[in-house]
Structure formats: structure tokens, C-alpha cells
C-alpha positions in Angstrom: -37.5 5.6 17.8 -37.0 7.8 14.8 -37.2 6.1 11.4 -33.6 7.0 10.5 -32.4 5.6 13.8 -34.5 2.5 13.3 -33.0 1.9 9.9 -29.5 2.3 11.2 -30.1 -0.1 14.1 -31.6 -2.7 11.8 -28.7 -2.4 9.4 -26.1 -2.8 12.1 -28.0 -5.8 13.5 -28.2 -7.4 10.1 -24.5 -7.0 9.6 -23.8 -8.6 13.0 -26.1 -11.6 12.1 -24.4 -12.0 8.7 -20.8 -11.9 10.0 -21.6 -14.4 12.9 -23.2 -16.9 10.5 -21.4 -19.5 8.4 -22.6 -20.3 4.9 -24.4 -23.5 6.1 -26.4 -21.4 8.6 -24.5 -22.5 11.7 -23.2 -19.8 14.1 -19.5 -19.2 13.8 -18.2 -20.0 17.3 -15.2 -17.9 16.8 -17.5 -14.8 17.0 -19.2 -15.9 20.2 -17.8 -13.7 23.0 -17.1 -15.5 26.3 -19.1 -14.1 29.2 -15.9 -13.2 31.1 -14.3 -11.3 28.2 -14.5 -7.7 27.0 -15.5 -7.6 23.3 -13.3 -5.9 20.7 -15.2 -5.3 17.5 -12.7 -5.3 14.6 -13.6 -4.2 11.0 -11.2 -5.2 8.2 -11.1 -5.3 4.4 -9.4 -8.6 3.8 -10.8 -11.5 1.8 -9.7 -14.6 -0.1 -6.5 -16.3 1.2 -5.6 -13.2 3.4 -8.8 -13.5 5.3 -7.7 -16.9 6.8 -4.4 -15.3 7.9 -6.4 -12.5 9.6 -8.6 -15.0 11.4 -5.5 -16.8 12.6 -4.1 -13.6 14.1 -7.4 -13.0 15.8 -7.5 -16.5 17.2 -3.9 -16.3 18.5 -4.7 -13.0 20.2 -7.9 -14.4 21.8 -5.9 -17.3 23.1 -3.1 -15.2 24.4 -4.9 -13.5 27.3 -8.1 -13.7 29.3 -9.4 -10.1 29.3 -10.4 -9.3 25.8 -12.0 -11.1 22.8 -11.7 -9.8 19.3 -14.7 -10.3 17.0 -13.5 -9.9 13.4 -15.9 -8.5 10.7 -14.9 -8.4 7.1 -16.1 -5.1 5.6 -16.0 -4.5 1.9 -14.2 -1.3 1.0 -17.2 0.2 -0.8 -18.8 3.0 1.2 -16.8 2.1 4.3 -16.7 5.7 5.3 -20.6 5.9 5.2 -20.8 2.7 7.3 -18.4 4.0 9.8 -20.1 7.4 10.2 -23.5 5.7 10.5 -22.1 3.5 13.2 -20.6 6.4 15.1 -23.8 8.4 14.8 -25.8 5.4 16.0 -23.5 5.1 19.0 -22.2 1.7 18.0 -18.8 2.0 16.2 -16.3 -0.7 15.9 -13.4 -0.6 18.4 -10.7 -0.8 15.8 -10.5 -0.7 12.0 -7.8 -1.8 9.5 -7.6 0.1 6.3 -5.2 0.6 3.3 -6.7 3.6 1.6 -5.4 7.2 2.2 -8.4 8.2 4.3 -6.9 8.6 7.7 -6.5 12.4 7.6 -10.0 12.9 6.2 -11.5 10.8 9.0 -9.4 12.6 11.6 -10.3 16.0 10.4 -14.0 15.1 10.6 -13.5 14.0 14.2 -14.2 10.3 13.5 -10.9 9.1 14.9 -9.2 9.1 18.3 -5.5 10.2 18.3 -3.5 7.4 19.7 -2.4 9.4 22.7 -6.1 9.2 23.8 -5.8 5.4 23.6 -2.3 5.0 25.1 0.0 7.2 27.2 2.2 9.9 25.7 5.2 8.0 26.9 4.1 4.8 25.1 3.4 6.7 21.9 6.9 8.2 22.1 8.3 4.7 22.3 6.2 3.6 19.4 7.5 6.4 17.2 11.1 5.3 18.0 10.2 1.7 17.3 8.6 2.2 13.9 10.5 2.7 10.6 10.3 6.2 9.2 7.7 5.3 6.5 5.3 3.8 9.1 5.7 7.0 11.2 4.7 9.2 8.2 1.7 7.0 7.3 0.3 7.2 10.9 0.8 10.9 11.6 -1.4 13.9 10.8 -0.8 17.4 12.0 1.8 16.2 14.5 -0.5 13.6 16.1 -0.4 9.9 15.6 -3.8 8.6 14.5 -2.8 5.3 12.9 -0.6 2.3 13.8 0.8 0.6 10.7 0.9 -3.2 10.7 2.4 -3.7 7.2 4.1 -1.7 4.5 3.9 -2.0 0.7 7.1 -1.1 -1.2 7.8 -0.8 -4.9 11.1 -1.9 -6.6 12.2 -3.1 -10.0 11.8 -6.8 -10.7 14.0 -8.0 -13.6 14.2 -11.2 -15.6 17.8 -12.2 -14.7 17.9 -15.0 -17.2 17.0 -12.5 -20.0 19.5 -9.9 -18.8 22.2 -12.5 -18.6 21.6 -13.5 -22.2 22.1 -9.9 -23.2 25.2 -9.5 -20.9 23.4 -6.9 -18.9 23.4 -6.1 -15.1 20.4 -4.7 -13.1 20.3 -0.9 -13.5 21.9 1.6 -11.0 20.9 4.7 -12.9 18.1 6.0 -15.2 20.6 5.9 -18.1 21.3 2.2 -17.5 17.5 1.4 -17.3 17.0 3.2 -20.6 19.8 1.2 -22.1 18.3 -2.1 -20.8 15.0 -1.1 -22.2 16.4 -0.4 -25.6 18.5 -3.6 -25.8 15.7 -6.0 -24.7 12.7 -4.5 -26.5 11.6 -6.5 -29.5 9.9 -4.8 -32.4 8.6 -6.8 -35.4 8.8 -6.0 -39.1 5.7 -3.9 -39.0 6.9 -1.7 -36.1 4.7 -3.4 -33.5 6.3 -3.9 -30.1 6.4 -7.6 -29.2 8.2 -7.2 -25.9 9.1 -4.0 -24.0 12.4 -4.0 -22.1 10.8 -1.5 -19.7 7.8 0.8 -20.0 6.9 3.3 -17.3 3.5 2.9 -15.7 1.5 6.2 -15.4 0.5 5.2 -11.8 4.1 5.2 -10.8 4.8 8.9 -11.1 4.5 8.9 -7.3 7.5 6.7 -7.1 9.6 8.2 -9.9 8.9 11.8 -8.7 10.4 11.0 -5.3 13.4 9.1 -6.9 14.1 12.2 -9.1 14.3 14.2 -5.9 10.8 15.8 -5.8 8.1 16.4 -3.2 4.4 16.4 -4.1 3.3 18.4 -1.1 5.1 20.8 1.4 3.8 19.9 4.9 5.3 23.2 6.3 3.7 25.6 3.9 0.8 23.3 2.9 1.5 24.0 -0.8 1.0 21.6 -3.6 4.4 21.1 -5.2 3.8 18.7 -8.1 5.1 21.3 -10.6 8.5 21.3 -9.0 11.4 20.6 -11.4 12.2 17.0 -10.3 8.6 15.9 -10.7 8.3 17.6 -14.1 11.5 15.9 -15.1 10.3 12.5 -13.9 7.1 12.7 -16.0 9.0 14.1 -19.0 11.3 11.0 -18.8 8.3 8.7 -18.6 6.7 10.3 -21.6 10.0 9.8 -23.5 9.1 6.1 -23.8 5.8 7.0 -25.6 7.7 9.4 -27.9 10.3 6.7 -28.7 7.9 3.8 -29.4 4.8 5.7 -30.4 1.4 6.3 -28.9 -0.3 3.4 -30.6 2.4 0.9 -29.4 2.3 2.1 -25.8 -1.5 2.3 -25.5 -2.1 -1.1 -27.2 0.5 -2.8 -25.1 -0.9 -1.5 -21.8 -4.3 -2.7 -22.9 -2.8 -6.1 -23.5 -1.5 -6.1 -19.9 -5.0 -5.6 -18.7 -6.3 -8.5 -20.8 -3.9 -11.1 -19.2 -5.9 -13.8 -17.4 -6.6 -13.3 -13.7 -3.9 -11.3 -12.0 -1.0 -12.6 -14.1 2.3 -10.8 -13.4 3.3 -9.4 -16.8 7.0 -10.1 -16.1 6.3 -13.8 -15.7 4.2 -13.7 -18.9 7.3 -12.6 -20.8 6.0 -9.2 -21.7 8.8 -7.2 -20.1 12.5 -7.6 -19.1 12.0 -5.1 -16.2 8.8 -4.1 -14.3 8.1 -2.0 -11.2 5.9 -3.7 -8.7 5.4 -4.6 -5.0 6.6 -7.3 -2.7 3.4 -9.4 -3.2 4.7 -10.4 -6.6 7.3 -12.6 -5.0 4.6 -15.2 -4.4 3.8 -15.2 -8.1 7.4 -15.7 -9.1 7.9 -18.6 -6.6 4.7 -20.3 -7.9 5.8 -19.8 -11.6 9.3 -21.3 -10.8 7.7 -24.3 -9.0 5.5 -24.9 -12.0 8.5 -24.8 -14.3 10.3 -27.4 -12.1 7.2 -29.7 -12.1 7.1 -29.5 -15.9 10.8 -30.3 -16.2 11.5 -26.9 -17.8 14.5 -24.7 -17.3 13.7 -22.4 -14.3 13.7 -18.6 -15.1 15.7 -16.6 -12.6 14.5 -13.2 -11.4 16.0 -10.4 -9.3 14.9 -7.3 -7.5 16.8 -4.0 -7.2 16.0 -0.4 -5.9 14.6 2.1 -8.3 17.5 3.6 -10.2 18.0 7.4 -10.0 19.1 10.2 -12.2 22.1 12.4 -11.2 21.0 14.3 -8.1 18.2 12.0 -7.3 17.4 10.0 -4.1 18.9 6.6 -3.3 16.8 3.7 -2.0 13.8 5.9 -2.6 10.2 5.4 -3.8 6.5 5.6 -2.9 5.2 3.6 0.1 1.8 2.8 1.4 0.5 0.1 3.8 -2.2 -1.2 6.1 -2.9 0.6 9.4 -5.2 0.4 12.4 -7.5 3.2 13.4 -9.6 3.6 16.6 -13.0 5.3 15.9 -14.3 8.0 18.3 -16.9 6.4 20.5 -15.0 3.0 20.6 -16.2 1.2 23.7 -13.1 -0.9 24.3 -10.0 1.2 23.7 -7.8 -0.9 25.9 -8.6 -4.1 24.1 -8.2 -2.4 20.7 -4.8 -1.1 21.7 -3.7 -4.5 23.0 -4.8 -6.1 19.7 -3.1 -3.5 17.6 0.2 -4.0 19.5 -0.2 -7.8 19.2 -0.5 -7.7 15.4 2.1 -5.0 14.7 4.6 -6.4 17.2 5.0 -3.3 19.4 5.3 -3.7 23.2 7.1 -7.0 23.3 5.0 -8.7 20.6 7.7 -9.0 18.0 7.5 -12.8 17.9 3.8 -12.7 17.2 4.2 -10.1 14.5 7.0 -12.0 12.8 4.8 -15.1 12.6 2.0 -13.0 11.1 4.2 -11.3 8.5 5.5 -14.7 7.4 2.0 -16.0 7.1 0.7 -13.0 5.1 3.8 -12.2 3.2 3.8 -8.7 4.8 6.6 -6.3 5.4 7.1 -5.5 9.1 6.8 -1.9 10.3 9.8 -2.2 12.7 13.3 -3.4 12.5 12.7 -5.2 15.7 10.2 -7.5 13.9 12.2 -7.8 10.7 15.3 -8.9 12.8 13.3 -11.5 14.7 14.7 -15.1 14.0 11.3 -16.2 12.7 11.2 -13.5 10.1 14.9 -13.8 9.3 14.5 -17.5 8.5 11.7 -16.6 6.1 13.9 -14.0 4.4 16.7 -16.6 3.9 14.2 -18.7 1.9 12.9 -15.7 0.0 15.8 -13.4 -0.9 13.7 -11.4 -3.4 11.4 -10.4 -0.5 14.4 -9.4 1.6 15.2 -6.6 -0.8 11.8 -5.0 -0.2 12.3 -5.3 3.6 15.6 -3.5 3.3 14.0 -0.7 1.3 11.1 -0.4 3.8 13.5 0.8 6.5 15.0 3.6 4.3 14.1 7.3 5.0 13.4 8.1 1.4 10.3 5.8 1.1 7.5 8.5 1.1 3.7 8.1 1.1 1.0 10.0 -0.6 0.6 13.3 1.4 -1.3 12.6 4.7 -3.9 15.3 4.4 -7.7 15.4 3.9 -8.3 15.0 0.2 -5.4 12.6 -0.2 -7.4 10.2 -2.3 -8.4 13.0 -4.7 -4.8 14.3 -4.8 -3.6 10.8 -5.7 -6.2 10.4 -8.5 -5.4 13.8 -10.0 -1.7 13.1 -10.2 -2.4 9.6 -11.7 -4.8 11.1 -14.3 -2.3 13.7 -15.4 0.4 11.0 -15.8 -2.0 8.8 -17.7 -3.0 11.6 -20.1 0.7 12.3 -20.7 1.5 8.6 -21.4 -1.6 7.4 -23.3 -3.4 10.4 -24.9 -2.2 11.4 -28.3 -1.6 15.1 -28.7 -1.8 15.8 -25.0 -0.1 18.9 -23.5 3.5 18.5 -22.2 4.3 17.2 -18.7 4.5 20.7 -17.1 1.2 21.8 -18.5 -0.6 18.7 -17.3 0.9 18.9 -13.9 0.0 22.6 -13.7 -3.6 21.7 -14.5 -3.6 19.0 -11.9 -2.1 21.3 -9.3 -4.9 23.9 -9.9 -7.5 21.2 -9.4 -5.9 19.8 -6.3 -5.4 23.3 -4.8 -9.1 24.1 -5.4 -10.1 20.9 -3.7 -7.9 21.6 -0.7 -9.3 25.1 -0.4 -12.8 23.7 -0.3 -11.8 21.5 2.7 -10.0 24.5 4.4 -6.4 23.3 4.4 -4.9 26.7 4.0 -5.0 27.6 7.7 -1.9 28.0 9.9 -0.1 24.7 10.4 
């Protein structure tokens, strides 16, 4: 055996031993594959509280049938691509992976993934496309083929402190002008000019959402052109920068640094630092926990609300940036059939809506199909969590658009974020158009290097 192959084999063996062993040294019986079952090796990225939810899904799948047995392996995100390609090269890849980074097109272009029509029939994939909401279809498709099956979506909307807005006689915003007015009326500035509370402050990472709301596209799938210098996106970033111009570079930068210094993962809205904040559906848990703490302490309970991102004239309604979690089947997977059955069980496709509804409730995840969202189990959950229901409504809308599904998407995303951060936080930086033009040149050069200028 060659030294490189020996190292690879030992590494994979060590990983197997670690994931099958409990902290006290005992073997985890959940990972012992029964002799009469076909093993499905499942790599995922979840940890903490979510890991127990994942393990429950796996246990329920394993108990639901007698043919396959999923063995779940928690894989940290660092160098996951290297681990996968090593496993493929060594002839021992997992059967299914769950990911949430924009890497699907990169891996597909490098031949590391199976398109799903090599895992299931064309007819079943056609049914799947009709079953999924538009955003889940976009996230799973590259060059006309479906490579990924989404199992949960992440949506951004505006959270607002309803108690505070009521005190000011304000309603949640329906337009950018109304959001600007709320920001002006609820911002508190002390006698020295220092901001004590922002009514609203755009986050540089959210140009992806605002650019779509303003009516823009970051990439043209037909021509394969980078379009971040289009008028709507320039206008979106210019509007974001207007907050820095209004309140001053020092105030904006210092305040953002203050957000980063909050203990743990404290939601800045709950900490009283804003009246309105853009964030994802996972913050509903934080709000519920904060309200319960107020009740226990005998305090008045702060009310919160959620609304869609307001738009300027000519913008998009119910719009924003979406991402999510998705399943991938590596090339060389030994048990495609078992992987596909597990993917369907988790996502809800193929008559598994009840299972998916239970999973989404347990994890606080947005379903990828209206068939799951409409299931009585999930509807009962939404009745208890009306804030979460707003995100589910938005997830089904056609104007929820992901980062371009292309090789180099992660670089594309970082380059746009860096341009927006420079515009928002760097004193004396060029204007929005210049920064976006610079970013576009960098992105185009990167895409040229990975040969994305061929005929679609």
C-alpha cells in the first residue's frame, strides 16, 4: 500500500472509531449497523442542541423500515471539502452529506457529486421540483440539473420592538421611506453626539437581501455575467451608506463593534440596541426565551413583531436573500437507494410530510414544501409561534433568491460583503458604484479562472 493511501485509510478508520465511541469509552449502539441492514453513512455539520434533533431524525428513520440503517457522523465544517475529496479518492465516501455553505456548484463542477437523476428516476425528480417551493428549487439546481435536496430554508425579515413602536405611535414599515422615518424617530443620541440606540442600522452583510428588494440581480444565469453594478444594487448600497453619512463613521463603526461584544449570541434587538433589526427565523427562540424570563421576573413583557423587508418604489414585494440546508450524494456512494430514502424521509418528499413536519417543529426549521408547512403538526406549531409563521409565508414567495449557484459562489459572496463593509465602515472609502465595480472585476477574474465563460 502506498504511503498516501495508508495515511488516508488510517485517517478514515480513526474518524470511524471516534464517531462510534461515547465520551466514557463505550461504543455508541446507535452506530452499530444490524447485520440485516444496508448501511447509509451520513456526514453532517450540526452540533449543540441541534445535534440531538438530528440524531432523533436518524433514529426515527432507522425505526421506520427494515432495509437501511443510517450511521450519522458529525463533521466540523473546517476543511470538509478536503475530507470529502480524500474519501472519494480513497474509495470510501459517505452516502449522503448535509451542508449549508454555497459549495454545491463547486463540488458538482469537480465531479464530486451525483445529480439526483442518477439517484432517482427522472419522473420522481420532476415531481420533486413541483413539490418544492421556488427557493428550494433554486438552491438545489446547477446548470439545469438538480444536485441537492433542501431540507430547511433560512429567511431574513425585519424584527421590530412593537412595544417601542407603539410608544412612538409608529406602525411596522411598508416602504424604505417608512423604515427611514422609524429609524430617525427611535434613534437616541446623547449630548455629545454619541448614538445610544439606533432605530435601524443597515448591516453590510445584508446587501444580498436589500439588492434583491431594490429589484436587482447579482448574476445573470443566462449570459453568465456578474451584474452587481446594476442600478438597483448600486441604489441599495447607496441607501445603506446614507446611514453612515447621517450618523457619522465613528458612531456606526463603534456601535457595530458594540454588537460584537454582546455576551454569547445575544440578539441585539432584545438587548435594546435597536428598534428594528433584520435577522433570520432562528431568533424567534431568543425572543420567546426573553419573554419567558420577563414573566418569571414579574416584569412587563416586551412585544415584538416581524414584517417583510420594505421596498422602495419599483422594488420587489415579499423579497430577500435565502439560503438553507441541503443533502448531497457524493460520487462513489455505495448506498444511493438508502441515501435517497433518508433524504426523502427528512425533507418530507414522497409521502413523508408528517415526519418532516415533526422534524421542522423540533429543530425550528422552515419546511421546503407547502405540503409540509400545511401539515396539521406544523400548523399547530405556527399557531403557538406567530412570529415564525411570517418567515414560513415568506419562504414560499418567488422573490426569495439565493447567492448565485455557481462555482466560486463563496468567493462571490465574500467579495460583495467586503465591498459593502468597506462602504459602511471605512472612512473615506470610494462611493458605492466604485466599490461594486472593483468587486465585480475581482469576481469576474475569479470566474474566468474557473472557466465559467463557456456556452450555457
